[in-house]
Each structure stands twice: as C-alpha cells, then as structure tokens.
KOLMIDO-777924 format. One record per residue (C-alpha): residue in three letters; x, y, z. Coordinates in Angstrom, 1 decimal. Example, Ala and Ser with C-alpha at 12.3 -4.5 7.8 and 13.67 -1.06 7.14 Angstrom:
BEGIN
REC|residuo|east|north|up
REC|ala|12.3|-4.5|7.8
REC|ser|13.7|-1.1|7.1
//
This chain:
BEGIN
REC|residuo|east|north|up
REC|met|-48.3|-54.9|-4.7
REC|leu|-46.2|-54.5|-8.2
REC|arg|-47.3|-51.6|-10.4
REC|val|-46.7|-51.9|-13.9
REC|pro|-45.6|-48.4|-15.7
REC|phe|-47.8|-46.8|-18.1
REC|ala|-45.9|-46.2|-21.5
REC|pro|-48.4|-44.9|-24.1
REC|asp|-48.0|-46.9|-27.6
REC|arg|-49.1|-46.0|-31.5
REC|ser|-52.9|-46.0|-30.6
REC|trp|-52.9|-44.6|-27.5
REC|trp|-51.1|-41.4|-29.4
REC|leu|-53.8|-41.7|-31.9
REC|ile|-56.9|-41.5|-29.9
REC|ala|-55.5|-39.2|-27.0
REC|val|-54.3|-36.5|-29.9
REC|pro|-58.2|-36.0|-31.5
REC|leu|-59.6|-36.4|-28.4
REC|ala|-57.6|-33.6|-26.8
REC|ala|-58.5|-31.3|-29.9
REC|met|-62.3|-32.2|-29.1
REC|leu|-61.5|-31.6|-25.1
REC|val|-60.0|-28.1|-26.0
REC|ala|-63.1|-27.2|-28.5
REC|gly|-65.9|-27.9|-26.0
REC|val|-64.1|-26.2|-23.6
REC|met|-63.5|-23.1|-25.8
REC|lys|-67.5|-23.1|-26.8
REC|ala|-68.1|-23.2|-23.3
REC|ile|-65.9|-20.3|-22.2
REC|asp|-68.3|-18.5|-24.9
REC|ile|-71.5|-19.8|-25.6
REC|gly|-73.0|-17.4|-26.8
REC|ser|-71.3|-16.4|-29.6
REC|phe|-71.3|-20.5|-30.4
REC|ala|-75.0|-20.3|-30.3
REC|ala|-75.3|-16.8|-32.6
REC|gln|-72.6|-19.1|-34.8
REC|leu|-75.3|-21.3|-35.3
REC|thr|-78.1|-18.9|-36.5
REC|thr|-76.3|-19.5|-39.6
REC|trp|-77.3|-22.9|-40.0
REC|pro|-80.9|-22.6|-41.8
REC|leu|-81.8|-26.3|-41.0
REC|ile|-81.7|-26.0|-37.2
REC|pro|-85.1|-24.9|-36.4
REC|arg|-85.4|-20.7|-35.4
REC|gly|-84.9|-20.5|-31.6
REC|trp|-83.4|-24.0|-30.8
REC|glu|-79.8|-22.6|-31.0
REC|pro|-79.1|-22.0|-27.8
REC|gly|-80.5|-25.7|-26.9
REC|val|-77.9|-27.4|-29.8
REC|ala|-75.0|-25.3|-28.9
REC|met|-75.6|-26.6|-25.1
REC|ala|-76.0|-30.3|-26.4
REC|val|-73.0|-30.2|-28.6
REC|val|-70.7|-28.7|-25.7
REC|asn|-71.8|-31.2|-23.3
REC|leu|-71.8|-34.2|-25.5
REC|glu|-68.2|-33.4|-26.7
REC|leu|-66.8|-33.1|-22.7
REC|leu|-69.0|-36.2|-21.7
REC|val|-66.6|-38.2|-24.9
REC|thr|-63.2|-37.0|-23.8
REC|val|-63.6|-36.2|-20.1
REC|pro|-63.8|-40.2|-19.2
REC|trp|-61.3|-41.1|-21.8
REC|phe|-58.6|-39.1|-20.0
REC|leu|-60.0|-40.2|-16.6
REC|gly|-59.1|-44.0|-17.4
REC|leu|-62.8|-44.6|-17.4
REC|ser|-63.6|-45.4|-20.7
REC|arg|-61.0|-46.5|-23.2
REC|thr|-63.7|-48.0|-26.0
REC|ala|-67.1|-45.7|-25.9
REC|ser|-65.4|-42.0|-25.7
REC|pro|-63.1|-42.7|-29.6
REC|val|-66.3|-44.3|-30.8
REC|gly|-68.4|-41.8|-29.4
REC|ala|-66.5|-38.8|-30.9
REC|val|-66.2|-40.8|-34.6
REC|val|-69.8|-40.7|-34.1
REC|leu|-70.1|-36.9|-33.5
REC|leu|-67.0|-36.0|-36.2
REC|val|-69.4|-37.6|-38.7
REC|leu|-72.6|-36.1|-37.8
REC|phe|-71.2|-32.7|-37.9
REC|ser|-69.8|-33.3|-40.9
REC|ile|-72.7|-34.7|-42.7
REC|ala|-74.8|-31.8|-41.4
REC|tyr|-71.8|-29.1|-42.0
REC|ala|-71.4|-30.4|-45.7
REC|ala|-75.3|-30.6|-46.3
REC|his|-75.7|-26.7|-45.7
REC|his|-72.9|-25.9|-47.8
REC|leu|-74.3|-27.9|-51.1
REC|leu|-77.4|-26.0|-50.6
REC|gly|-75.3|-22.9|-51.2
REC|his|-75.3|-21.9|-47.1
REC|arg|-72.5|-20.2|-46.0
REC|val|-72.7|-21.4|-42.5
REC|ser|-69.6|-21.0|-39.8
REC|cys|-69.0|-24.1|-37.4
REC|gly|-67.5|-22.1|-34.9
REC|cys|-65.6|-25.2|-33.9
REC|phe|-62.9|-23.2|-31.6
REC|gly|-64.9|-20.4|-29.7
REC|gln|-62.9|-18.0|-28.6
REC|leu|-59.9|-19.7|-30.6
REC|arg|-60.1|-16.5|-33.0
REC|met|-57.0|-17.6|-34.6
REC|leu|-58.8|-20.6|-36.4
REC|glu|-62.0|-18.7|-37.2
REC|ala|-60.9|-18.5|-40.7
REC|leu|-60.5|-22.3|-41.0
REC|asp|-64.5|-22.2|-39.7
REC|his|-65.4|-20.6|-43.0
REC|gln|-63.5|-22.8|-45.5
REC|ala|-65.7|-26.1|-46.1
REC|pro|-62.9|-28.3|-47.6
REC|leu|-60.2|-27.3|-44.6
REC|val|-63.4|-28.2|-42.2
REC|leu|-63.9|-31.9|-43.9
REC|ala|-60.5|-32.4|-44.2
REC|arg|-59.8|-31.7|-40.4
REC|asn|-63.0|-33.8|-39.6
REC|ala|-61.8|-36.7|-41.8
REC|leu|-58.3|-36.7|-40.8
REC|leu|-59.5|-36.7|-37.1
REC|thr|-61.8|-39.7|-38.2
REC|leu|-59.3|-41.8|-39.1
REC|met|-56.5|-41.1|-36.5
REC|leu|-59.3|-42.5|-33.8
REC|met|-60.8|-45.3|-36.0
REC|thr|-57.0|-46.4|-36.7
REC|gly|-56.6|-45.9|-33.0
REC|leu|-59.5|-48.4|-31.7
REC|ile|-58.3|-50.3|-34.8
REC|leu|-54.4|-50.9|-33.3
REC|gly|-55.9|-51.1|-29.8
REC|his|-58.0|-54.1|-30.4
REC|gln|-55.1|-55.5|-32.0
REC|asn|-52.6|-54.8|-29.1
REC|arg|-54.7|-56.7|-26.4
REC|gly|-54.7|-59.9|-28.3
REC|arg|-51.2|-60.5|-27.8
REC|pro|-48.6|-59.2|-24.7
REC|gly|-46.9|-56.2|-24.7
REC|leu|-43.7|-54.8|-23.3
REC|asn|-45.8|-53.3|-20.3
REC|thr|-48.7|-55.7|-20.0
REC|pro|-49.6|-57.8|-17.1
REC|ala|-49.2|-61.4|-18.7
REC|arg|-45.5|-59.9|-19.9
REC|cys|-44.8|-59.2|-16.5
REC|gly|-46.1|-62.4|-15.0
REC|ile|-49.6|-60.5|-13.5
REC|ala|-52.8|-61.7|-14.0
REC|pro|-55.2|-59.3|-15.4
REC|thr|-57.6|-57.9|-12.6
REC|arg|-58.9|-55.2|-14.0
REC|pro|-62.5|-56.1|-15.9
REC|asn|-62.9|-54.1|-19.2
REC|ala|-66.4|-53.4|-18.6
REC|phe|-67.4|-50.2|-16.4
REC|thr|-66.5|-50.7|-12.2
REC|leu|-69.8|-49.9|-10.2
REC|ile|-67.2|-46.7|-8.6
REC|glu|-66.4|-45.9|-12.1
REC|ser|-69.6|-46.0|-13.6
REC|leu|-70.7|-43.8|-10.6
REC|met|-68.0|-41.0|-11.1
REC|leu|-69.1|-40.9|-14.7
REC|leu|-73.1|-40.2|-13.6
REC|ala|-71.4|-37.7|-10.8
REC|ile|-69.6|-36.4|-13.9
REC|ile|-72.8|-35.8|-15.5
REC|thr|-74.6|-34.7|-13.2
REC|ile|-72.1|-32.0|-12.1
REC|leu|-72.0|-30.8|-16.3
REC|ile|-76.4|-30.7|-16.7
REC|ala|-76.1|-28.3|-13.6
REC|leu|-73.1|-25.8|-14.4
REC|thr|-75.1|-25.5|-17.9
REC|leu|-78.7|-25.7|-17.3
REC|pro|-78.6|-21.9|-15.7
REC|ser|-76.8|-20.4|-18.4
REC|ile|-79.1|-21.8|-21.0
REC|gly|-81.3|-18.4|-20.4
REC|arg|-77.9|-16.0|-20.9
REC|ser|-76.8|-18.1|-23.7
REC|arg|-79.6|-17.6|-25.7
REC|asp|-80.3|-14.1|-25.0
REC|gly|-76.7|-13.4|-25.5
REC|ala|-77.1|-15.5|-29.3
REC|tyr|-80.2|-12.9|-29.9
REC|glu|-77.8|-10.1|-29.2
REC|thr|-74.9|-11.2|-30.6
REC|ala|-76.7|-12.2|-34.3
REC|ser|-78.4|-8.6|-33.6
REC|leu|-75.6|-7.1|-33.5
REC|ser|-74.6|-8.6|-36.9
REC|asn|-77.7|-7.5|-39.3
REC|leu|-77.1|-4.3|-37.4
REC|arg|-73.6|-3.7|-38.3
REC|gln|-74.9|-5.2|-42.3
REC|his|-77.4|-2.4|-42.6
REC|ala|-75.1|0.4|-41.0
REC|met|-72.3|-0.1|-43.7
REC|val|-75.8|-0.4|-46.6
REC|phe|-76.3|2.7|-44.9
REC|asp|-72.6|4.1|-45.8
REC|leu|-72.8|2.7|-49.4
REC|tyr|-76.3|4.1|-50.0
REC|thr|-74.4|7.8|-49.3
REC|ser|-71.6|7.0|-51.6
REC|asp|-74.3|6.4|-54.5
REC|tyr|-76.5|9.2|-53.7
REC|gln|-74.2|12.3|-52.9
REC|ser|-73.2|11.9|-49.2
REC|ile|-77.5|12.1|-48.8
REC|tyr|-79.2|9.7|-46.0
REC|pro|-82.3|8.0|-47.3
REC|cys|-85.3|9.5|-47.9
REC|phe|-88.1|8.2|-50.1
REC|leu|-91.6|9.5|-48.6
REC|ala|-92.6|13.6|-49.5
REC|pro|-92.7|15.8|-45.9
REC|asp|-96.7|16.3|-47.3
REC|thr|-97.1|12.7|-47.1
REC|asp|-100.0|11.7|-44.5
REC|his|-101.9|7.9|-44.8
REC|glu|-101.1|8.0|-48.5
REC|trp|-100.5|4.8|-50.8
REC|val|-96.6|4.7|-52.1
REC|met|-95.2|2.4|-53.8
REC|leu|-91.9|0.8|-52.3
REC|ser|-90.0|-2.0|-54.4
REC|gly|-93.2|-2.8|-56.5
REC|ile|-95.4|-3.0|-53.6
REC|gly|-98.1|-0.6|-52.5
REC|leu|-98.9|0.1|-48.9
REC|glu|-100.3|2.9|-47.0
REC|ala|-97.9|5.1|-45.3
REC|arg|-98.8|6.7|-42.0
REC|gly|-96.8|9.6|-42.5
REC|tyr|-93.5|11.1|-43.4
REC|phe|-91.9|9.8|-40.0
REC|ser|-93.3|6.2|-40.6
REC|gln|-90.1|5.8|-43.5
REC|asp|-88.4|4.6|-40.1
REC|ala|-89.9|1.2|-40.1
REC|leu|-89.9|0.8|-43.9
REC|trp|-86.4|1.7|-45.3
REC|ala|-85.8|-2.3|-45.5
REC|leu|-88.4|-2.3|-48.4
REC|ala|-87.5|1.0|-50.0
REC|leu|-83.7|-0.4|-50.7
REC|ala|-84.5|-4.0|-50.7
REC|asp|-84.4|-4.4|-54.7
REC|gln|-81.1|-2.3|-54.7
REC|tyr|-78.9|-3.3|-51.8
REC|tyr|-80.6|-6.9|-50.9
REC|glu|-80.8|-8.2|-54.2
REC|gly|-84.7|-7.4|-54.2
REC|glu|-85.0|-9.9|-50.9
REC|lys|-88.2|-7.9|-49.3
REC|tyr|-88.8|-10.3|-46.7
REC|ser|-84.8|-11.0|-45.5
REC|arg|-84.4|-12.8|-42.1
REC|ser|-81.7|-10.3|-41.7
REC|phe|-84.6|-7.3|-41.7
REC|his|-86.0|-9.0|-38.3
REC|pro|-84.1|-9.8|-35.1
REC|pro|-83.0|-13.5|-34.2
REC|leu|-86.0|-12.8|-31.2
REC|val|-88.5|-12.1|-33.6
REC|val|-87.6|-15.1|-36.0
REC|ala|-87.5|-17.3|-33.5
REC|arg|-91.0|-16.2|-32.6
REC|asp|-92.1|-17.1|-36.0
REC|asp|-94.5|-14.3|-35.6
REC|gly|-95.4|-13.9|-39.2
REC|trp|-91.8|-12.3|-40.2
REC|glu|-91.8|-13.8|-43.3
REC|arg|-94.6|-11.7|-44.5
REC|ser|-94.0|-8.3|-42.8
REC|trp|-92.7|-5.3|-44.8
REC|phe|-91.6|-3.5|-41.6
REC|thr|-88.8|-4.1|-39.8
REC|glu|-88.1|-3.6|-35.9
REC|tyr|-84.6|-2.1|-36.6
REC|trp|-86.0|1.4|-36.7
REC|tyr|-84.3|4.7|-39.2
REC|ser|-83.2|7.1|-36.7
REC|ser|-85.6|9.9|-37.7
REC|ala|-82.7|12.7|-36.7
REC|phe|-81.5|11.8|-40.6
REC|leu|-85.0|12.8|-41.6
REC|ala|-85.0|16.4|-40.3
REC|asp|-83.0|19.7|-40.1
REC|pro|-80.5|19.3|-37.0
REC|ser|-83.1|22.5|-36.1
REC|phe|-86.0|20.7|-35.9
REC|trp|-84.3|19.0|-33.0
REC|gln|-83.9|22.0|-30.7
REC|tyr|-86.3|23.0|-28.8
REC|glu|-86.0|26.0|-29.5
REC|thr|-85.9|26.5|-33.4
REC|arg|-88.6|23.7|-34.0
REC|thr|-91.0|25.4|-36.4
REC|gly|-92.4|22.5|-38.3
REC|pro|-92.7|20.3|-42.0
REC|glu|-90.1|22.7|-43.7
REC|gln|-88.0|21.7|-41.7
REC|trp|-88.1|18.4|-42.5
REC|arg|-85.9|17.0|-45.2
REC|pro|-82.8|14.3|-46.1
REC|thr|-79.5|14.9|-44.4
REC|arg|-75.9|14.5|-45.6
REC|ser|-72.8|12.3|-44.0
REC|asp|-71.3|15.7|-43.7
REC|glu|-73.3|17.4|-41.1
REC|val|-72.7|14.3|-38.9
REC|asn|-70.5|15.1|-35.9
REC|phe|-69.7|12.4|-34.1
REC|pro|-70.2|9.0|-36.5
REC|ser|-69.3|6.9|-33.3
REC|gln|-71.8|8.0|-31.2
REC|lys|-74.6|8.8|-33.4
REC|ala|-76.8|6.1|-34.1
REC|ile|-78.3|5.1|-37.4
REC|leu|-80.4|2.1|-36.9
REC|trp|-82.5|1.2|-32.9
REC|gln|-83.5|-2.1|-31.8
REC|ser|-84.2|-2.4|-28.0
REC|leu|-84.3|-6.0|-26.2
REC|leu|-88.3|-5.3|-24.9
REC|asp|-87.9|-8.6|-23.0
REC|ser|-86.0|-7.4|-20.6
REC|arg|-86.9|-7.2|-16.8
REC|asp|-84.8|-4.6|-15.0
REC|trp|-84.9|-1.1|-16.8
REC|arg|-81.3|-0.5|-15.5
REC|glu|-80.3|-4.1|-17.8
REC|ile|-82.4|-2.9|-20.5
REC|arg|-79.7|-3.1|-23.5
REC|asn|-80.2|-0.8|-26.5
REC|leu|-78.6|-2.4|-29.8
REC|phe|-77.5|0.4|-31.9
REC|gly|-76.2|0.6|-35.4
REC|phe|-73.6|3.6|-35.6
REC|val|-73.1|6.0|-39.0
REC|asp|-69.5|4.8|-38.8
REC|gly|-70.8|1.1|-39.5
REC|ser|-70.1|-0.4|-35.7
REC|ala|-72.2|-1.8|-33.9
REC|arg|-72.9|-2.6|-30.3
REC|ala|-75.1|-3.0|-27.0
REC|val|-75.6|-0.1|-24.5
REC|arg|-77.1|0.2|-21.6
REC|ala|-80.2|2.5|-20.5
REC|gln|-78.0|4.7|-18.2
REC|asp|-75.7|5.0|-21.0
REC|val|-78.1|6.3|-23.9
REC|leu|-78.3|10.2|-23.4
REC|pro|-81.7|12.4|-23.8
REC|gln|-83.4|12.5|-26.6
REC|tyr|-85.8|15.6|-27.9
REC|thr|-88.7|14.7|-25.2
REC|phe|-92.0|15.1|-27.7
REC|gly|-90.5|12.7|-30.6
REC|thr|-91.8|14.2|-34.1
REC|val|-94.8|15.5|-32.6
REC|thr|-95.7|18.8|-34.9
REC|asn|-99.0|20.6|-34.7
REC|gly|-100.4|17.8|-32.4
REC|ser|-99.1|15.0|-35.0
REC|ser|-96.8|13.1|-35.3
REC|gln|-96.1|12.1|-39.0
REC|gly|-96.2|8.2|-38.5
REC|gly|-93.3|8.6|-36.1
REC|ser|-93.8|8.9|-31.8
REC|thr|-94.8|11.0|-29.4
REC|arg|-92.0|10.8|-26.9
REC|gly|-88.3|10.0|-26.6
REC|leu|-86.5|7.0|-28.1
REC|pro|-83.3|6.1|-27.7
REC|gly|-81.4|6.8|-30.9
REC|met|-84.5|8.3|-32.4
REC|tyr|-85.1|11.6|-31.7
REC|thr|-81.3|12.8|-31.0
REC|ile|-81.3|16.2|-29.5
REC|asn|-79.3|18.3|-32.3
REC|gly|-80.2|15.7|-35.1
REC|val|-77.5|14.4|-37.0
REC|arg|-75.0|16.7|-35.2
REC|gly|-75.6|15.3|-31.8
REC|arg|-75.0|12.2|-30.1
REC|asp|-76.9|9.4|-28.7
REC|val|-74.5|7.2|-26.3
REC|lys|-71.8|8.8|-23.9
//
C-alpha cells in the first residue's frame, strides 16, 4: 500500500499552535487543580461552592477539544470547540472587569512565570483574540485547501481517497474511551480539589488580615488591637457604629473585624474576606454576621505572665501587648482557623496567620501545647474558652510559639 507523507501546511500550524497552548494550559491546571479552583473564588459571578466543579469542567473541556485533534480524531470539531471556549471565557472575563471586579484567570496553572499576565485584562483579552483569530484562519484555509489538490493529497498522487470525513466507529470508540478515562481520573479528586481551594483561599484571607494587624501596630505605636475594657462583662458596646453585646473582655477575638472595618477595610463591615470560603459557600447568613471565624489570638490581649501556670493572677494582667514583645514572629499566630470538617484528627490542618505577615496550614501534631485552661480566671472565661485552642492561648503569651 502506497503511503503519502504528511507535510503540515499553514492551516495546520495556525490550528496546532493555539491548540497546543490550550493543551498545556489544561495540563498545568490539572496538575494544580486546587489552586486553579481557588483562583475562581475571585469571580463573584460564579456561585459560591461551585468553584471546584467549574474548575474540573474547564480542565476536562480543554483536554477534550485538544487531545482528539493531536490524535488525528477530530480535525474540525476540535478547533471549533476551542473557539467557543475562548469566546465564552473572554466574555465572562470581560464582564467581571467591566463590573469592577479584579479577577485572575489562572489560565496556565503552575506556570508561575505567566501569573502576572493573568491579572492584566487587556493582555489576557488580546491573547485570546489572537488565538481565536489563528484558529478561525486555520479553519478557513483548511476548508479551502480541501477543495483543490495539494502537494501531498491523494488526488495529486493518483490515489483515491479512502478516509471519510466523518468519525469512524473505531474513532468514536477511542474518543469515548478518552472521555471515560478523564472522568474516572477527575471524579475522585473533586473533593480534594474543593478542600484545597477552600484552604488556599482561607490562607490568602489570613495573610491579608495579618498584614492589616501589622499596619495597625505601625499606626498605634506598636500596640496590637484591643478595643474592650478589662471590666467588660456582657455589656453593650459600640463598634464601627454598631451596638452589640460583648460577652466579656476576650470576646474581641471574634469581633476584631467589626472594630477595624472602618479604618482598614473601607467600611465593609460584612466583607466576604472576614469569613472562610467554606462558610461563604454554605450561605449560613454570613452577609449579616458581625463575627468572624478567623479568631484573633487572646495571647495579644494579656500580659505574658497571664499565660504561665505559675504567674497567672487575674484581670489585672489583661492589657494590650506590643509588637516588640513578640520573640518569634514566624511562629506566633495572630489569627487562627480550624478546618472543622476534617474527619481524622491527625489530618486536621490548622490555618494560621502569623505576626510576620505569612500564613500556612499546620497539622495538628505540629502545633505546640496551649495554656490548658484557656482564659478562665476565678471561674469565668470572660468571653474566651475554658480549654486550650491552637494559637489562641499560647504559653508565655506573645513571647511564646504556637508551631514547631
């Protein structure tokens, strides 16, 4: 049987380059699907909790429109599908920016060298326009070339064409197998990618808030936030123009966001950033909540001697602390969140925002012991807790460490 050598023409290259870029993007996102899903949390038009599913759908679609083309299974449907994906994405991306939302596409996953491009809307849209133009030009030229014999076409070589334009049964079965394999590979990771997306987004929030606390100390002579008097006991207080009942002095661990909203968060008392993405996704009324689930460490609200078993005396030790009293900025947590939905306590990952402005997830076994009795003094916890919580009741207070 006579074989006709394959020589790519201009139409082939015009299609191959954009599809190769889309294939690389799909693979890079699949490698780091959790981070890609976290990027989608910056898209307000995507319903909360849908980000992991949308991330998996985008990755699968990118692979489905590119892989068959490179396998020679789909010469027309793949470029057309790629054009549709590019147009839909560009419309959604442009709509967010027109509405004033700064979003990141995370288009190339782990290719961090291109991360800066993702935040520049004109460049992203120009890139997509160029890829779309290349695909459409390649499709048009390819359609025209099919109408006349070329250098390597069967007609030019005196060979009758034997390959139909439509999918054969074998090709259809191969494509179905590819789709089945992709679904089988991605389904088990949906739960993991969802948890990874929530964790990444929470760490981003914690990092932002830790920097706000550092800014506060710069504005207030190195003193950390403390906005309730030591004798506060179930009293009504005014915070950012809102009156509410404070359970006690240490209840400010969950009220700090409200107290700082006017000066450091542009008056957004109900900012989405005050709540972990998992809480936002469950839609548990967070839009009306004055409390935050990112807990402010009580160690910053009392003298270090209050957090030692031998020297604790009582309320006379309650006071705001200073940044120069912190001995281990990268190991002393200022904010804490626990992933309470973890099923195995050994796998519980505590999320911390640290004094130095960093944030990371720490396994339970890597968290140092806390002051056992929490904030209990003379039988009352004063709005705190009766037991040691990670990062909240650090032994030696701000002079101590929370993680190994």
